N, CA, C, O and the ligand as a Tripos MOL2 file, in Angstrom:
@<TRIPOS>MOLECULE
protein
  301   299    76     0     0
PROTEIN
NO_CHARGES

@<TRIPOS>ATOM
      1 N         142.9050   -2.3890   12.2710 N.3       1 MET1
      2 CA        143.5000   -1.4920   11.2770 C.3       1 MET1
      3 C         142.4250   -0.8650   10.4070 C.2       1 MET1
      4 O         141.3470   -1.4260   10.2100 O.2       1 MET1
      5 N         142.7470    0.3130    9.8940 N.am      2 ALA2
      6 CA        141.8150    0.9840    8.9730 C.3       2 ALA2
      7 C         141.5990    0.1090    7.7430 C.2       2 ALA2
      8 O         142.5210   -0.5270    7.2320 O.2       2 ALA2
      9 N         140.3590    0.1030    7.2920 N.am      3 HIS3
     10 CA        139.9950   -0.8140    6.2290 C.3       3 HIS3
     11 C         139.0910   -0.0950    5.2320 C.2       3 HIS3
     12 O         138.1590    0.5820    5.6650 O.2       3 HIS3
     13 N         139.3130   -0.2030    3.9170 N.am      4 PRO4
     14 CA        138.4060    0.4520    2.9700 C.3       4 PRO4
     15 C         137.0160   -0.1760    3.0100 C.2       4 PRO4
     16 O         136.8690   -1.3980    3.0290 O.2       4 PRO4
     17 N         135.9960    0.6910    3.0210 N.am      5 LYS5
     18 CA        134.6200    0.2030    3.1390 C.3       5 LYS5
     19 C         134.2010   -0.5370    1.8810 C.2       5 LYS5
     20 O         133.5110   -1.5550    1.9400 O.2       5 LYS5
     21 N         134.6320   -0.0040    0.7320 N.am      6 SER6
     22 CA        134.2860   -0.6950   -0.5130 C.3       6 SER6
     23 C         135.4210   -0.5630   -1.5030 C.2       6 SER6
     24 O         136.2720    0.3190   -1.3930 O.2       6 SER6
     25 N         135.4140   -1.4490   -2.4610 N.am      7 ARG7
     26 CA        136.4480   -1.4880   -3.4880 C.3       7 ARG7
     27 C         136.3070   -0.2660   -4.3960 C.2       7 ARG7
     28 O         135.1950    0.1250   -4.7510 O.2       7 ARG7
     29 N         137.4520    0.3420   -4.7740 N.am      8 ILE8
     30 CA        137.4340    1.4650   -5.7170 C.3       8 ILE8
     31 C         137.7090    0.9090   -7.0980 C.2       8 ILE8
     32 O         138.7040    0.2190   -7.3200 O.2       8 ILE8
     33 N         136.8070    1.2210   -8.0320 N.am      9 SER9
     34 CA        136.9010    0.6670   -9.3820 C.3       9 SER9
     35 C         138.1480    1.1860  -10.0950 C.2       9 SER9
     36 O         138.7240    2.2060   -9.7180 O.2       9 SER9
     37 N         138.5450    0.4560  -11.1330 N.am     10 LYS10
     38 CA        139.7000    0.8700  -11.9480 C.3      10 LYS10
     39 C         139.4720    2.2660  -12.5030 C.2      10 LYS10
     40 O         140.3810    3.0970  -12.5120 O.2      10 LYS10
     41 N         138.2300    2.5240  -12.9740 N.am     11 GLN11
     42 CA        137.9330    3.8220  -13.5810 C.3      11 GLN11
     43 C         138.0950    4.9380  -12.5510 C.2      11 GLN11
     44 O         138.7020    5.9690  -12.8400 O.2      11 GLN11
     45 N         137.5480    4.7320  -11.3410 N.am     12 ARG12
     46 CA        137.6210    5.7760  -10.3210 C.3      12 ARG12
     47 C         139.0620    6.0120   -9.9000 C.2      12 ARG12
     48 O         139.4890    7.1550   -9.7370 O.2      12 ARG12
     49 N         139.8100    4.9250   -9.7230 N.am     13 LYS13
     50 CA        141.2320    5.0310   -9.3480 C.3      13 LYS13
     51 C         142.0080    5.7830  -10.4210 C.2      13 LYS13
     52 O         142.8170    6.6580  -10.1130 O.2      13 LYS13
     53 N         141.7590    5.4390  -11.6790 N.am     14 ARG14
     54 CA        142.5150    6.0580  -12.7810 C.3      14 ARG14
     55 C         142.1130    7.5220  -12.9570 C.2      14 ARG14
     56 O         142.9540    8.3570  -13.2900 O.2      14 ARG14
     57 N         140.8330    7.8410  -12.7370 N.am     15 LYS15
     58 CA        140.4010    9.2400  -12.8170 C.3      15 LYS15
     59 C         141.0860   10.0680  -11.7410 C.2      15 LYS15
     60 O         141.5080   11.1940  -12.0020 O.2      15 LYS15
     61 N         141.2030    9.5160  -10.5170 N.am     16 ARG16
     62 CA        141.8870   10.2220   -9.4260 C.3      16 ARG16
     63 C         143.3370   10.4790   -9.8190 C.2      16 ARG16
     64 O         143.8750   11.5580   -9.5740 O.2      16 ARG16
     65 N         143.9660    9.4720  -10.4320 N.am     17 ARG17
     66 CA        145.3950    9.5790  -10.7180 C.3      17 ARG17
     67 C         145.7070   10.4480  -11.9380 C.2      17 ARG17
     68 O         146.8780   10.6920  -12.2260 O.2      17 ARG17
     69 N         144.6720   10.9260  -12.6720 N.am     18 THR18
     70 CA        144.9600   11.8330  -13.7930 C.3      18 THR18
     71 C         145.5870   13.1320  -13.2940 C.2      18 THR18
     72 O         146.2230   13.8410  -14.0730 O.2      18 THR18
     73 N         145.4190   13.4600  -12.0020 N.am     19 HIS19
     74 CA        145.9840   14.6970  -11.4610 C.3      19 HIS19
     75 C         147.4240   14.5150  -10.9930 C.2      19 HIS19
     76 O         148.0900   15.4960  -10.6640 O.2      19 HIS19
     77 N         147.9130   13.2870  -10.9580 N.am     20 TYR20
     78 CA        149.3070   13.0540  -10.5590 C.3      20 TYR20
     79 C         150.1800   13.2840  -11.7710 C.2      20 TYR20
     80 O         150.1460   12.4950  -12.7150 O.2      20 TYR20
     81 N         150.9610   14.3480  -11.7630 N.am     21 LYS21
     82 CA        151.8640   14.5760  -12.9000 C.3      21 LYS21
     83 C         153.0600   15.4110  -12.4670 C.2      21 LYS21
     84 O         153.0110   16.1410  -11.4760 O.2      21 LYS21
     85 N         154.1220   15.2850  -13.2290 N.am     22 ILE22
     86 CA        155.3530   16.0210  -12.9480 C.3      22 ILE22
     87 C         155.1810   17.4540  -13.4440 C.2      22 ILE22
     88 O         154.6750   17.6930  -14.5410 O.2      22 ILE22
     89 N         155.6120   18.3970  -12.6140 N.am     23 GLU23
     90 CA        155.6160   19.8040  -13.0180 C.3      23 GLU23
     91 C         157.0430   20.2360  -13.3390 C.2      23 GLU23
     92 O         158.0080   19.7500  -12.7480 O.2      23 GLU23
     93 N         157.1500   21.1480  -14.2780 N.am     24 ALA24
     94 CA        158.4690   21.6920  -14.6070 C.3      24 ALA24
     95 C         158.9690   22.5130  -13.4230 C.2      24 ALA24
     96 O         158.1740   23.2080  -12.7910 O.2      24 ALA24
     97 N         160.2860   22.4540  -13.0970 N.am     25 PRO25
     98 CA        160.8020   23.2450  -11.9770 C.3      25 PRO25
     99 C         160.6660   24.7430  -12.2480 C.2      25 PRO25
    100 O         160.8030   25.2020  -13.3830 O.2      25 PRO25
    101 N         160.3930   25.4940  -11.1780 N.am     26 HIS26
    102 CA        160.2560   26.9460  -11.3080 C.3      26 HIS26
    103 C         161.6440   27.5690  -11.3990 C.2      26 HIS26
    104 O         162.4140   27.5430  -10.4390 O.2      26 HIS26
    105 N         161.9460   28.1210  -12.5490 N.am     27 VAL27
    106 CA        163.2690   28.7040  -12.7790 C.3      27 VAL27
    107 C         163.1320   30.2270  -12.8730 C.2      27 VAL27
    108 O         162.2920   30.7460  -13.6070 O.2      27 VAL27
    109 N         163.9720   30.9210  -12.1190 N.am     28 VAL28
    110 CA        164.0460   32.3850  -12.1700 C.3      28 VAL28
    111 C         165.4940   32.7630  -12.4630 C.2      28 VAL28
    112 O         166.3870   31.9200  -12.3760 O.2      28 VAL28
    113 N         165.7260   34.0220  -12.8070 N.am     29 SER29
    114 CA        167.1010   34.4560  -13.0550 C.3      29 SER29
    115 C         167.6900   35.0330  -11.7730 C.2      29 SER29
    116 O         166.9970   35.6970  -11.0020 O.2      29 SER29
    117 N         168.9870   34.7700  -11.5520 N.am     30 CYS30
    118 CA        169.6990   35.2370  -10.3580 C.3      30 CYS30
    119 C         169.6860   36.7560  -10.3050 C.2      30 CYS30
    120 O         169.9140   37.4130  -11.3210 O.2      30 CYS30
    121 N         169.4200   37.3290   -9.1180 N.am     31 ARG31
    122 CA        169.4150   38.7940   -8.9610 C.3      31 ARG31
    123 C         170.8050   39.3680   -9.1560 C.2      31 ARG31
    124 O         170.9560   40.4990   -9.6180 O.2      31 ARG31
    125 N         171.8290   38.5870   -8.8020 N.am     32 ASN32
    126 CA        173.2010   39.0920   -8.8490 C.3      32 ASN32
    127 C         173.7970   39.0000  -10.2500 C.2      32 ASN32
    128 O         174.3520   39.9770  -10.7540 O.2      32 ASN32
    129 N         173.6820   37.8080  -10.8950 N.am     33 CYS33
    130 CA        174.3750   37.5990  -12.1700 C.3      33 CYS33
    131 C         173.4450   37.2480  -13.3210 C.2      33 CYS33
    132 O         173.9000   37.1880  -14.4640 O.2      33 CYS33
    133 N         172.1520   37.0120  -13.0660 N.am     34 GLY34
    134 CA        171.2120   36.7300  -14.1460 C.3      34 GLY34
    135 C         171.2000   35.2980  -14.6210 C.2      34 GLY34
    136 O         170.4830   34.9660  -15.5640 O.2      34 GLY34
    137 N         171.9990   34.4200  -13.9710 N.am     35 ASN35
    138 CA        172.0290   33.0060  -14.3250 C.3      35 ASN35
    139 C         170.6870   32.3550  -13.9760 C.2      35 ASN35
    140 O         170.1120   32.6920  -12.9410 O.2      35 ASN35
    141 N         170.1640   31.4340  -14.8020 N.am     36 PRO36
    142 CA        168.9130   30.7570  -14.4230 C.3      36 PRO36
    143 C         169.1050   29.8820  -13.1820 C.2      36 PRO36
    144 O         170.0110   29.0510  -13.1330 O.2      36 PRO36
    145 N         168.2340   30.0800  -12.1730 N.am     37 VAL37
    146 CA        168.3480   29.3910  -10.8780 C.3      37 VAL37
    147 C         166.9660   28.8890  -10.4770 C.2      37 VAL37
    148 O         165.9620   29.5280  -10.7920 O.2      37 VAL37
    149 N         166.9040   27.7500   -9.7840 N.am     38 GLN38
    150 CA        165.6480   27.2960   -9.1810 C.3      38 GLN38
    151 C         165.3360   28.1830   -7.9890 C.2      38 GLN38
    152 O         166.2480   28.6580   -7.3120 O.2      38 GLN38
    153 N         164.0640   28.4080   -7.7280 N.am     39 ARG39
    154 CA        163.6570   29.2810   -6.6160 C.3      39 ARG39
    155 C         164.1080   28.6710   -5.2890 C.2      39 ARG39
    156 O         164.1490   27.4500   -5.1340 O.2      39 ARG39
    157 N         164.4470   29.5510   -4.3290 N.am     40 HIS40
    158 CA        164.8480   29.1610   -2.9760 C.3      40 HIS40
    159 C         166.1220   28.3270   -2.9510 C.2      40 HIS40
    160 O         166.3340   27.5210   -2.0460 O.2      40 HIS40
    161 N         166.9680   28.5320   -3.9610 N.am     41 ARG41
    162 CA        168.2480   27.8230   -4.0010 C.3      41 ARG41
    163 C         169.3780   28.8100   -4.3020 C.2      41 ARG41
    164 O         169.1870   29.8280   -4.9680 O.2      41 ARG41
    165 N         170.5760   28.4650   -3.7790 N.am     42 ILE42
    166 CA        171.7490   29.2970   -4.0060 C.3      42 ILE42
    167 C         172.1190   29.2290   -5.4830 C.2      42 ILE42
    168 O         172.0250   28.1730   -6.1080 O.2      42 ILE42
    169 N         172.5450   30.3780   -6.0410 N.am     43 CYS43
    170 CA        172.9770   30.4210   -7.4380 C.3      43 CYS43
    171 C         174.2360   29.5750   -7.6020 C.2      43 CYS43
    172 O         175.1860   29.6940   -6.8290 O.2      43 CYS43
    173 N         174.2250   28.7080   -8.6350 N.am     44 ASP44
    174 CA        175.3810   27.8280   -8.8630 C.3      44 ASP44
    175 C         176.5560   28.5970   -9.4620 C.2      44 ASP44
    176 O         177.7090   28.2040   -9.2810 O.2      44 ASP44
    177 N         176.2750   29.6870  -10.1740 N.am     45 ALA45
    178 CA        177.3410   30.4290  -10.8730 C.3      45 ALA45
    179 C         178.0930   31.3610   -9.9280 C.2      45 ALA45
    180 O         179.3240   31.3890   -9.9440 O.2      45 ALA45
    181 N         177.3540   32.1440   -9.0820 N.am     46 CYS46
    182 CA        178.0170   33.1570   -8.2500 C.3      46 CYS46
    183 C         177.8990   32.8730   -6.7490 C.2      46 CYS46
    184 O         178.5370   33.5660   -5.9570 O.2      46 CYS46
    185 N         177.1050   31.8790   -6.3290 N.am     47 GLY47
    186 CA        177.0080   31.5130   -4.9110 C.3      47 GLY47
    187 C         176.2040   32.4680   -4.0670 C.2      47 GLY47
    188 O         176.3500   32.4730   -2.8450 O.2      47 GLY47
    189 N         175.3510   33.2860   -4.6810 N.am     48 ASN48
    190 CA        174.5360   34.2490   -3.9380 C.3      48 ASN48
    191 C         173.1390   33.6990   -3.6850 C.2      48 ASN48
    192 O         172.6030   32.9170   -4.4710 O.2      48 ASN48
    193 N         172.5620   34.1360   -2.5530 N.am     49 TYR49
    194 CA        171.1600   33.8480   -2.2530 C.3      49 TYR49
    195 C         170.5600   35.0520   -1.5620 C.2      49 TYR49
    196 O         171.0730   35.4880   -0.5320 O.2      49 TYR49
    197 N         169.4900   35.5990   -2.1020 N.am     50 ARG50
    198 CA        168.7900   36.7810   -1.5880 C.3      50 ARG50
    199 C         169.7560   37.9480   -1.3580 C.2      50 ARG50
    200 O         169.6960   38.6260   -0.3320 O.2      50 ARG50
    201 N         170.6400   38.1680   -2.3250 N.am     51 GLY51
    202 CA        171.5270   39.3220   -2.2750 C.3      51 GLY51
    203 C         172.7310   39.1570   -1.3810 C.2      51 GLY51
    204 O         173.5150   40.0950   -1.2330 O.2      51 GLY51
    205 N         172.9070   37.9690   -0.7660 N.am     52 ARG52
    206 CA        174.0670   37.7500    0.1010 C.3      52 ARG52
    207 C         174.9340   36.6470   -0.4990 C.2      52 ARG52
    208 O         174.4120   35.7220   -1.1210 O.2      52 ARG52
    209 N         176.2620   36.7360   -0.3170 N.am     53 THR53
    210 CA        177.1750   35.7080   -0.8050 C.3      53 THR53
    211 C         177.2210   34.5780    0.2110 C.2      53 THR53
    212 O         177.6520   34.7830    1.3460 O.2      53 THR53
    213 N         176.7890   33.4060   -0.1780 N.am     54 ILE54
    214 CA        176.7640   32.2350    0.6990 C.3      54 ILE54
    215 C         178.0140   31.3930    0.4570 C.2      54 ILE54
    216 O         178.6990   30.9840    1.3940 O.2      54 ILE54
    217 N         178.2960   31.1450   -0.8270 N.am     55 ILE55
    218 CA        179.4970   30.3980   -1.2020 C.3      55 ILE55
    219 C         180.3660   31.3600   -2.0050 C.2      55 ILE55
    220 O         179.9210   31.9030   -3.0160 O.2      55 ILE55
    221 N         181.6030   31.5730   -1.5590 N.am     56 ASN56
    222 CA        182.4770   32.4940   -2.2800 C.3      56 ASN56
    223 C         183.1100   31.7630   -3.4610 C.2      56 ASN56
    224 O         184.0990   31.0470   -3.3070 O.2      56 ASN56
    225 N         182.5180   31.9580   -4.6480 N.am     57 LYS57
    226 CA        182.9670   31.2450   -5.8490 C.3      57 LYS57
    227 C         184.3200   31.7720   -6.3200 C.2      57 LYS57
    228 O         185.0890   31.0230   -6.9230 O.2      57 LYS57
    229 N         184.6300   33.0490   -6.0570 N.am     58 VAL58
    230 CA        185.9060   33.6340   -6.5000 C.3      58 VAL58
    231 C         187.0620   32.9220   -5.7910 C.2      58 VAL58
    232 O         188.0490   32.5520   -6.4250 O.2      58 VAL58
    233 N         186.9330   32.7310   -4.4580 N.am     59 GLU59
    234 CA        187.9900   32.0340   -3.7120 C.3      59 GLU59
    235 C         188.1550   30.6050   -4.2090 C.2      59 GLU59
    236 O         189.2750   30.1060   -4.3170 O.2      59 GLU59
    237 N         187.0240   29.9390   -4.5160 N.am     60 GLN60
    238 CA        187.1020   28.5520   -4.9910 C.3      60 GLN60
    239 C         187.8840   28.4770   -6.2960 C.2      60 GLN60
    240 O         188.7080   27.5810   -6.4770 O.2      60 GLN60
    241 N         187.6280   29.4150   -7.2070 N.am     61 VAL61
    242 CA        188.3370   29.4360   -8.4880 C.3      61 VAL61
    243 C         189.8290   29.6370   -8.2500 C.2      61 VAL61
    244 O         190.6530   28.9820   -8.8880 O.2      61 VAL61
    245 N         190.1880   30.5560   -7.3180 N.am     62 GLU62
    246 CA        191.6000   30.7970   -7.0080 C.3      62 GLU62
    247 C         192.2620   29.5260   -6.4690 C.2      62 GLU62
    248 O         193.4040   29.2180   -6.8110 O.2      62 GLU62
    249 N         191.5230   28.7830   -5.6120 N.am     63 GLU63
    250 CA        192.0620   27.5230   -5.0790 C.3      63 GLU63
    251 C         192.3130   26.5280   -6.2050 C.2      63 GLU63
    252 O         193.3330   25.8380   -6.2100 O.2      63 GLU63
    253 N         191.3790   26.4510   -7.1640 N.am     64 ASP64
    254 CA        191.5450   25.5490   -8.3050 C.3      64 ASP64
    255 C         192.7890   25.9200   -9.1050 C.2      64 ASP64
    256 O         193.5320   25.0450   -9.5490 O.2      64 ASP64
    257 N         193.0170   27.2400   -9.2890 N.am     65 PHE65
    258 CA        194.1840   27.6660  -10.0530 C.3      65 PHE65
    259 C         195.4790   27.2920   -9.3250 C.2      65 PHE65
    260 O         196.4720   26.9540   -9.9700 O.2      65 PHE65
    261 N         195.4770   27.3500   -7.9830 N.am     66 ASP66
    262 CA        196.6560   26.9520   -7.2120 C.3      66 ASP66
    263 C         197.0330   25.5060   -7.5140 C.2      66 ASP66
    264 O         198.2100   25.1930   -7.6920 O.2      66 ASP66
    265 N         196.0230   24.6150   -7.5710 N.am     67 THR67
    266 CA        196.3150   23.2030   -7.8310 C.3      67 THR67
    267 C         196.8590   23.0290   -9.2520 C.2      67 THR67
    268 O         197.7550   22.2170   -9.4860 O.2      67 THR67
    269 N         196.3040   23.8020  -10.2040 N.am     68 ILE68
    270 CA        196.7730   23.6980  -11.5900 C.3      68 ILE68
    271 C         198.2410   24.1500  -11.6730 C.2      68 ILE68
    272 O         199.0480   23.5480  -12.3800 O.2      68 ILE68
    273 N         198.5710   25.2370  -10.9260 N.am     69 ASP69
    274 CA        199.9530   25.7080  -10.9100 C.3      69 ASP69
    275 C         200.8880   24.6330  -10.3440 C.2      69 ASP69
    276 O         202.0040   24.4590  -10.8320 O.2      69 ASP69
    277 N         200.4220   23.9050   -9.2990 N.am     70 ASP70
    278 CA        201.2320   22.8340   -8.7100 C.3      70 ASP70
    279 C         201.5400   21.7620   -9.7550 C.2      70 ASP70
    280 O         202.6520   21.2370   -9.8020 O.2      70 ASP70
    281 N         200.5360   21.4340  -10.6070 N.am     71 VAL71
    282 CA        200.7250   20.4200  -11.6380 C.3      71 VAL71
    283 C         201.7730   20.8930  -12.6450 C.2      71 VAL71
    284 O         202.6120   20.1060  -13.0830 O.2      71 VAL71
    285 N         201.7290   22.1870  -13.0150 N.am     72 GLN72
    286 CA        202.6570   22.7050  -14.0040 C.3      72 GLN72
    287 C         204.0950   22.7360  -13.4550 C.2      72 GLN72
    288 O         205.0460   22.6030  -14.2250 O.2      72 GLN72
    289 N         204.2630   22.9080  -12.1330 N.am     73 VAL73
    290 CA        205.5870   22.9570  -11.5250 C.3      73 VAL73
    291 C         206.3070   21.6140  -11.6700 C.2      73 VAL73
    292 O         207.5340   21.5710  -11.7600 O.2      73 VAL73
    293 N         205.5330   20.5110  -11.6930 N.am     74 GLU74
    294 CA        206.1310   19.1810  -11.7630 C.3      74 GLU74
    295 C         206.8090   18.9100  -13.1080 C.2      74 GLU74
    296 O         207.6470   18.0140  -13.2060 O.2      74 GLU74
    297 N         206.4460   19.6920  -14.1680 N.am     75 GLU75
    298 CA        206.9820   19.4140  -15.5100 C.3      75 GLU75
    299 C         208.4890   19.6530  -15.5930 C.2      75 GLU75
    300 O         209.0870   19.4640  -16.6530 O.2      75 GLU75
    301 ZN        174.1770   34.3010   -9.6030 Zn       76 ZN76
@<TRIPOS>BOND
     1     1     2 1
     2     2     3 1
     3     3     4 2
     4     3     5 am
     5     5     6 1
     6     6     7 1
     7     7     8 2
     8     7     9 am
     9     9    10 1
    10    10    11 1
    11    11    12 2
    12    11    13 am
    13    13    14 1
    14    14    15 1
    15    15    16 2
    16    15    17 am
    17    17    18 1
    18    18    19 1
    19    19    20 2
    20    19    21 am
    21    21    22 1
    22    22    23 1
    23    23    24 2
    24    23    25 am
    25    25    26 1
    26    26    27 1
    27    27    28 2
    28    27    29 am
    29    29    30 1
    30    30    31 1
    31    31    32 2
    32    31    33 am
    33    33    34 1
    34    34    35 1
    35    35    36 2
    36    35    37 am
    37    37    38 1
    38    38    39 1
    39    39    40 2
    40    39    41 am
    41    41    42 1
    42    42    43 1
    43    43    44 2
    44    43    45 am
    45    45    46 1
    46    46    47 1
    47    47    48 2
    48    47    49 am
    49    49    50 1
    50    50    51 1
    51    51    52 2
    52    51    53 am
    53    53    54 1
    54    54    55 1
    55    55    56 2
    56    55    57 am
    57    57    58 1
    58    58    59 1
    59    59    60 2
    60    59    61 am
    61    61    62 1
    62    62    63 1
    63    63    64 2
    64    63    65 am
    65    65    66 1
    66    66    67 1
    67    67    68 2
    68    67    69 am
    69    69    70 1
    70    70    71 1
    71    71    72 2
    72    71    73 am
    73    73    74 1
    74    74    75 1
    75    75    76 2
    76    75    77 am
    77    77    78 1
    78    78    79 1
    79    79    80 2
    80    79    81 am
    81    81    82 1
    82    82    83 1
    83    83    84 2
    84    83    85 am
    85    85    86 1
    86    86    87 1
    87    87    88 2
    88    87    89 am
    89    89    90 1
    90    90    91 1
    91    91    92 2
    92    91    93 am
    93    93    94 1
    94    94    95 1
    95    95    96 2
    96    95    97 am
    97    97    98 1
    98    98    99 1
    99    99   100 2
   100    99   101 am
   101   101   102 1
   102   102   103 1
   103   103   104 2
   104   103   105 am
   105   105   106 1
   106   106   107 1
   107   107   108 2
   108   107   109 am
   109   109   110 1
   110   110   111 1
   111   111   112 2
   112   111   113 am
   113   113   114 1
   114   114   115 1
   115   115   116 2
   116   115   117 am
   117   117   118 1
   118   118   119 1
   119   119   120 2
   120   119   121 am
   121   121   122 1
   122   122   123 1
   123   123   124 2
   124   123   125 am
   125   125   126 1
   126   126   127 1
   127   127   128 2
   128   127   129 am
   129   129   130 1
   130   130   131 1
   131   131   132 2
   132   131   133 am
   133   133   134 1
   134   134   135 1
   135   135   136 2
   136   135   137 am
   137   137   138 1
   138   138   139 1
   139   139   140 2
   140   139   141 am
   141   141   142 1
   142   142   143 1
   143   143   144 2
   144   143   145 am
   145   145   146 1
   146   146   147 1
   147   147   148 2
   148   147   149 am
   149   149   150 1
   150   150   151 1
   151   151   152 2
   152   151   153 am
   153   153   154 1
   154   154   155 1
   155   155   156 2
   156   155   157 am
   157   157   158 1
   158   158   159 1
   159   159   160 2
   160   159   161 am
   161   161   162 1
   162   162   163 1
   163   163   164 2
   164   163   165 am
   165   165   166 1
   166   166   167 1
   167   167   168 2
   168   167   169 am
   169   169   170 1
   170   170   171 1
   171   171   172 2
   172   171   173 am
   173   173   174 1
   174   174   175 1
   175   175   176 2
   176   175   177 am
   177   177   178 1
   178   178   179 1
   179   179   180 2
   180   179   181 am
   181   181   182 1
   182   182   183 1
   183   183   184 2
   184   183   185 am
   185   185   186 1
   186   186   187 1
   187   187   188 2
   188   187   189 am
   189   189   190 1
   190   190   191 1
   191   191   192 2
   192   191   193 am
   193   193   194 1
   194   194   195 1
   195   195   196 2
   196   195   197 am
   197   197   198 1
   198   198   199 1
   199   199   200 2
   200   199   201 am
   201   201   202 1
   202   202   203 1
   203   203   204 2
   204   203   205 am
   205   205   206 1
   206   206   207 1
   207   207   208 2
   208   207   209 am
   209   209   210 1
   210   210   211 1
   211   211   212 2
   212   211   213 am
   213   213   214 1
   214   214   215 1
   215   215   216 2
   216   215   217 am
   217   217   218 1
   218   218   219 1
   219   219   220 2
   220   219   221 am
   221   221   222 1
   222   222   223 1
   223   223   224 2
   224   223   225 am
   225   225   226 1
   226   226   227 1
   227   227   228 2
   228   227   229 am
   229   229   230 1
   230   230   231 1
   231   231   232 2
   232   231   233 am
   233   233   234 1
   234   234   235 1
   235   235   236 2
   236   235   237 am
   237   237   238 1
   238   238   239 1
   239   239   240 2
   240   239   241 am
   241   241   242 1
   242   242   243 1
   243   243   244 2
   244   243   245 am
   245   245   246 1
   246   246   247 1
   247   247   248 2
   248   247   249 am
   249   249   250 1
   250   250   251 1
   251   251   252 2
   252   251   253 am
   253   253   254 1
   254   254   255 1
   255   255   256 2
   256   255   257 am
   257   257   258 1
   258   258   259 1
   259   259   260 2
   260   259   261 am
   261   261   262 1
   262   262   263 1
   263   263   264 2
   264   263   265 am
   265   265   266 1
   266   266   267 1
   267   267   268 2
   268   267   269 am
   269   269   270 1
   270   270   271 1
   271   271   272 2
   272   271   273 am
   273   273   274 1
   274   274   275 1
   275   275   276 2
   276   275   277 am
   277   277   278 1
   278   278   279 1
   279   279   280 2
   280   279   281 am
   281   281   282 1
   282   282   283 1
   283   283   284 2
   284   283   285 am
   285   285   286 1
   286   286   287 1
   287   287   288 2
   288   287   289 am
   289   289   290 1
   290   290   291 1
   291   291   292 2
   292   291   293 am
   293   293   294 1
   294   294   295 1
   295   295   296 2
   296   295   297 am
   297   297   298 1
   298   298   299 1
   299   299   300 2
@<TRIPOS>SUBSTRUCTURE
     1 MET1         2 RESIDUE 1 A MET
     2 ALA2         6 RESIDUE 1 A ALA
     3 HIS3        10 RESIDUE 1 A HIS
     4 PRO4        14 RESIDUE 1 A PRO
     5 LYS5        18 RESIDUE 1 A LYS
     6 SER6        22 RESIDUE 1 A SER
     7 ARG7        26 RESIDUE 1 A ARG
     8 ILE8        30 RESIDUE 1 A ILE
     9 SER9        34 RESIDUE 1 A SER
    10 LYS10       38 RESIDUE 1 A LYS
    11 GLN11       42 RESIDUE 1 A GLN
    12 ARG12       46 RESIDUE 1 A ARG
    13 LYS13       50 RESIDUE 1 A LYS
    14 ARG14       54 RESIDUE 1 A ARG
    15 LYS15       58 RESIDUE 1 A LYS
    16 ARG16       62 RESIDUE 1 A ARG
    17 ARG17       66 RESIDUE 1 A ARG
    18 THR18       70 RESIDUE 1 A THR
    19 HIS19       74 RESIDUE 1 A HIS
    20 TYR20       78 RESIDUE 1 A TYR
    21 LYS21       82 RESIDUE 1 A LYS
    22 ILE22       86 RESIDUE 1 A ILE
    23 GLU23       90 RESIDUE 1 A GLU
    24 ALA24       94 RESIDUE 1 A ALA
    25 PRO25       98 RESIDUE 1 A PRO
    26 HIS26      102 RESIDUE 1 A HIS
    27 VAL27      106 RESIDUE 1 A VAL
    28 VAL28      110 RESIDUE 1 A VAL
    29 SER29      114 RESIDUE 1 A SER
    30 CYS30      118 RESIDUE 1 A CYS
    31 ARG31      122 RESIDUE 1 A ARG
    32 ASN32      126 RESIDUE 1 A ASN
    33 CYS33      130 RESIDUE 1 A CYS
    34 GLY34      134 RESIDUE 1 A GLY
    35 ASN35      138 RESIDUE 1 A ASN
    36 PRO36      142 RESIDUE 1 A PRO
    37 VAL37      146 RESIDUE 1 A VAL
    38 GLN38      150 RESIDUE 1 A GLN
    39 ARG39      154 RESIDUE 1 A ARG
    40 HIS40      158 RESIDUE 1 A HIS
    41 ARG41      162 RESIDUE 1 A ARG
    42 ILE42      166 RESIDUE 1 A ILE
    43 CYS43      170 RESIDUE 1 A CYS
    44 ASP44      174 RESIDUE 1 A ASP
    45 ALA45      178 RESIDUE 1 A ALA
    46 CYS46      182 RESIDUE 1 A CYS
    47 GLY47      186 RESIDUE 1 A GLY
    48 ASN48      190 RESIDUE 1 A ASN
    49 TYR49      194 RESIDUE 1 A TYR
    50 ARG50      198 RESIDUE 1 A ARG
    51 GLY51      202 RESIDUE 1 A GLY
    52 ARG52      206 RESIDUE 1 A ARG
    53 THR53      210 RESIDUE 1 A THR
    54 ILE54      214 RESIDUE 1 A ILE
    55 ILE55      218 RESIDUE 1 A ILE
    56 ASN56      222 RESIDUE 1 A ASN
    57 LYS57      226 RESIDUE 1 A LYS
    58 VAL58      230 RESIDUE 1 A VAL
    59 GLU59      234 RESIDUE 1 A GLU
    60 GLN60      238 RESIDUE 1 A GLN
    61 VAL61      242 RESIDUE 1 A VAL
    62 GLU62      246 RESIDUE 1 A GLU
    63 GLU63      250 RESIDUE 1 A GLU
    64 ASP64      254 RESIDUE 1 A ASP
    65 PHE65      258 RESIDUE 1 A PHE
    66 ASP66      262 RESIDUE 1 A ASP
    67 THR67      266 RESIDUE 1 A THR
    68 ILE68      270 RESIDUE 1 A ILE
    69 ASP69      274 RESIDUE 1 A ASP
    70 ASP70      278 RESIDUE 1 A ASP
    71 VAL71      282 RESIDUE 1 A VAL
    72 GLN72      286 RESIDUE 1 A GLN
    73 VAL73      290 RESIDUE 1 A VAL
    74 GLU74      294 RESIDUE 1 A GLU
    75 GLU75      298 RESIDUE 1 A GLU
    76 ZN76       301 GROUP 0 **** ****
């Protein structure tokens, strides 16, 4: 098996690890609705990606309203 030739000191190890850090996610505004979106991801508000509708959010909202109407009918 691969084996380290020599021990790496605490200082050298810690200096190497100073470059390990969390970066803030890259956020851009949606081309369609202007909602803040992470790059290369579908917009959560309108369901668009690169100018095309991937998830039809309007239909989903209509479906939700149908279920709410069903609840009101039971009263
Ligand atoms: Zn959008």
